[in-house]
Each structure stands twice: as structure tokens, then as C-alpha cells.
N, C-alpha and C positions, 0 to 999 in steps of 0.2 A: 281703368285704374288711373289715378291722378297723383301728382306729386305736389305736396305743399311746398311752395318755392322758397323756403327758408331752411338753410342759409343759401346765399346766391350760388348758382351753379348746381343745385341739387338735381334738376332734371337732366343736365348734362352728365352728372355722375351716374345716374341710373341708366341713361342711354348707352353709356360706354361700359357698364358693369356686365359681368358674366353671371350675376345672380339671376335666379328665376323665382317666380311666385307659383306655388301650386295651390289651387283653390277650386271650390265648387261653383258651378253656374247653372242656371235653369234655362235650357235651350230646347226648343221644339217639344215642350211639355214633358221634359225629363231633366232630372239632376244628373250631371256628369262632372267629372274631374278634368280640369284643364291645367296646362303649364304655360306660363306667360312670362315674357321678358320683364325685367325689373321696371322698365319705363311704361309698361302696359301694352306693348306691341307684340306681334307674332304669337298670338294665343293659339294653342293646339289642344284638341280634345284627346284625352288619354283613355277614356273608357268607352264612349259611344255604345251604351247598352240600353236600348229602349225598354227592355223587360225588367230593369231594376234601376234604383236611384242611388247613386254614390254621393257621399257627403263626408265632411269632416276629415280632409286629408292631413296627414302628419308625415313629414319627410324624415327619414332616418338620419342619424348624425353624420354619416359619410355621404349622404345624398343619393345613395344607390337604390333605395326602396321607399315605398309609400304605404303606410297603413291607413285605413279609412273605414267608414261604415257603409253598409248597403241596406236599403229598405226594399222589401218585397211584400206585396199584399195590399190590402185596403183597410182603412179604419182601425179598429182595435185588433184586427187579425194581422196587422203588419208585423213582420219579423225583421228587426234591425240586427244585423250581423257585423262582426269585425272581420275585415279582410286585409291582405297584404299583397303587394305586387311590386315588380321592378319599376324604376322611375320612368321607364318608357311605356308603361302600361301593360307589359307582358307578364306571363307567369303568375296569374292571379290565383290566390289560395285563401280559402275561408279558414278563419281561426276559431270563431265561436258564434253561436246563435244567441239571440236575446242578450246582446252585449252592445256596449256603446263607449264612446270617448276613449279610443286607444291612444297610448303615448309610449314613446321609445325610451328604453333604458340607454344610458350613454354608451354602453358597449355595442349597441346596434344589433344585438342578438336576442334581446328580450323585448316583447311587446306586452305592456300592461294594459288592462282594460277594466271597465266597471260593469259588472253584471247588472242586467235590468232587474228592478225591484220585484216585479211580477211578470208572468208570461204575457198577459194582455198588454198591448202597446199603449204607451202614453208618450206624447212628444216632449213633455217637460224634461229639461236637462237633468234635474236632480232626482229623476226616477231611477235610482240606483241603490244597490246594497252590496257591500263587499268590494273586493279588489282581487284580480287574478293576474299572475305573471305567466306568459306563454313563451317558451324557449323555442326559437325557430330551428335550431340545430337538432334538438331531440324530439320536437313535436309534442312535448309534454307541458302540462299546465300545473301550477301550484298556487295556492292561495297566499295572499299577503299574510304575514305572521299575526296581524291584528285584524284580520278581515271581518270577524264577527262584530267588531265595534265600529266599522266604517259604514256609514249610512247617509244617503242623500248628498254624496259628493258630486261635483262636476268640474270639468276643465282642469284635470290634474296634469302635472308635468314633473319630471325629475330635475333635481339639481345636477349640474354637470359632473359632480363627483359620484353621483348615484346614491348618496347617503340619505337624501330627503326627497319628499314629494310635496309640492305646494299645490293647494287645491282650494276650491270654495266648498262650503257646506251650507245647505239651506234646510232648516227645520229637521235637523238630525243630530245625533251624537251630543245632545244637550245644548245645542246652539240654535238660536233663531236664524242667524246669518253671520258667517265669519269666513275669513281667509286663514287657512291652517297650514302649518308645516307638519308633515307626517313622516315619522322615521320609516325608511324604506324596508329595513330588516329588523324592526323592533316595535315597541309599543308606545313610544313617546309621541305625543300630539301637542303642538304648540299653537296657541291662538296669537297671530301676529298683530292683533289689535289695530287693524287698518280696515276702513270701510270698503264695501264694493265687492267685486268678483273678477273671475277669469284671470288669475295671475300667471306669470311665466318668468322663468329665470333668463337673464342675459347669458350669452354663450360662455362668458368667462366666470359666471357664477357670482359676480359681485353686486348685481342689481336685480330688482324685480320690477316688471311693468304690470299694471293692472288697471281696471276701471273703477275708480272710486264712486262713480255715479253714471247716469245715463249719458251725460254730456262732457265727460272728462276722461282722459287717459293720463296716468301718472307713472313716474319712474322714481324709485328710491333705492339707495344702496342697502344691502343686507349684511349684517355682521354675523359671519358664520364661525368666528374664532372662539366664542364662549361655549359653555355647556349646551345652551339652547340658542337657536337663531333669533336675531332681533332686527327690526326694520328701523332705519335711520330716517331723517327728514326727507321729504320729497324734493327732488332736484330738477325734474322735468314735469311740466304740466301742459297737456294739449287740451284745449277747450273749444267747445262749439255750443253756443247757447240755443241754436236753432235745430240742428240735426243731432241724432244720436251717434255716439262713438262706442264701438265694441270690438272684441276679438283681437286685441293687440298681440303682435308676435314680433320677434327679433329676426333680423337678417343674420345669416351664419357668421358674418364678421362683426356683428354687434354695432354696426354703424347706422342702421336704419330701423325704424319701427313701421310695420304695416298695420293698418287699422281699418275696420269696416265702418262705413259712415252712411247714414240715410235717415229718412223721415220716420216718425212714429207711426206704426200701423200694426194690424193683426193679420196681414197677409191676404191672400186670395185663394180660398179653398175650392174654387171652381177649377183650379189647375191640378191635374193628376199628380199624386205623390207629395202634396203639400198639406199643411195643417193650420188650424186656427189657433194662433198664439202670437206673442210679440215677435217682431221681425228678427230679433237677435237670437231666437231659438233655432237650433239646427233643424232644417227641413221646412221652415216657414218661408213662403214666397215673399221676397223683400223687394218690392217694386221701388225703384229709385235709389237703391243702395249701391255702393261702389267701394272699391279699395282705394285707400290713399297711402302714400309713403311719406314719412316725416324723418328728418335727420335726428339721430340720437347722440350726436357728437359734441353737444355743448349744453350746459344747464340753462334753462329759461322757461318762461311761460309763453306759450304760443296760442293766440286767439285765431282760430281758423277762419272766422268771419272777416278778419282784416288781412289775412295772409293772401299774397298774390302769387 
């Protein structure tokens, strides 16, 4: 993991920070989940399970638990399941089979996830149909109120107030490709009219970060005061003309953005538990990719090729 050195002192801020990164890494022919200090040091394996592949970790709002997906099997017989565990890797519990892309409700008691479109496995992110809420206290699941109309979503996340879900849709719900705001307990669906994919709310709910294209991460404020959410002008743009930029996420304090960065490729399917697809897809071996951290504390355009 590296820090884009703008503004001055960013690396020092990360070194002294108590924040941690939870991420997947491919080590010894296996996907495992790791926890790493914000400056990229002191990485520790949380799962160490050679019999299965853990991916897509999502930390609960209070930092005490992690939900994730686990792949078992080979080829089209792979079963991708949603799991949850304590932040130290203990007390692992399966939530659902043939499920993917879990995300936390702000109350920390509900994990939402996207059921797989068909039982046979496909690595494509938007291979989903519907949405389910799983209550950790009761152990019971219930469908999203509008689940029958939710199709080919990926990378969903809740707004901090729990009223909306922001997600990408691809070739579903009447859209070719769009970023949507979906009412969490209703039927409203709003096209935010911004290009790209993989959006996520800032911790204060005032901004959204997303990838407008393969080589850019953007941040814009979101107006949640009206009847329907609206996106304002972009105020932060992180650009790299050479390497791809994907999977943006916010630090819990909203001061930093973590981003995955690497060369264009379709992975290496000779490695167990990996698939042939673009490197930004969950489960594809991404040789040469890394995590970077960028400050989100002021508006600007940052060219990573010239950042030092």
C-alpha cells in the first residue's frame, strides 16, 4: 500500500493514525483477508484458510465485525457465500450461499446482500437478482420491499441514515449502465445521471465517491434535502492516464480515500481460485495492483503520474 504524497505530511498522518485497512490478498495460491495499518505496514492474515477463498471484506460501522464472501469449488460449480466474523477473524458464521457483495446497514445489526442470478457460478459482478436483508440478532432474512425489480446491481452501500442504497446497475432494470439511488424501505429508484460505477457514501452522508471511468476517481456532494437525491458538481478528481483506478472507499473519519490501482489485465487463471476477467472484478488475480491512499480533505484535481 502506498500514499499519494499530497498534501504534504500525508504519509506521516497515516503512520501515526490508528486507522486500519481490511483487504483481500492472494498469498500462497489462496485468497485471504488481511488487516493492515493505514501506512501499509504490519499486515496480518485474518483468515488463513487454504480450503476456501475469502474476498470482498466490508467492516461494520463500529469496526467490530467484518462481512465478506467466500468461494469454494471450481469453475461453474463454485459456491460464493456471504459470511460474517469478528474483526480479529474469530467467530465465523455463514449467512447465505449463492450470494455476493454484502454491505452493512448503519445500525450494524443488518447485513444486506445480493443473491446470485443463477445457481451456476459466474464471476461477473452484476450477476445478481434481488436484494436480501439478514438480521444478525434474529438470524432471519427478509427481501428488500422492491426486490423483484432489482436486477444486475453491484457494489451497493447504504447512506449513513439508512434511508437509501447507492449502487451500480448494468444491463438491468431498464438501464444499460447507471448509478442509482434505491429507497431502502420503499420502491423509489433514482438515476443519479453520473457516469461510471462503484459508488459509496462518505461517513457524514454529504458526498459520494465513485469511478467515472477506468482511470479516474471522483467525489461530488450529494443533496439529500429534496424529495429525491441529486448529485452536485465534482469537487475532487483523482486521475491516472497509465494505470487503472477502482474500488474507492472512505476512511471512517472521512479524511482519506483508499483506491486500488494497477495495470490493465485479465488475470492469471493458472492460479487456484482465480478467474478470467478484468482485474477489477472480485476474484481475478491482479498482478501489479496495489492500494493507494489519497487525502480527501480539500477540493482539487490530482494527477497521480505527477504526484510524488
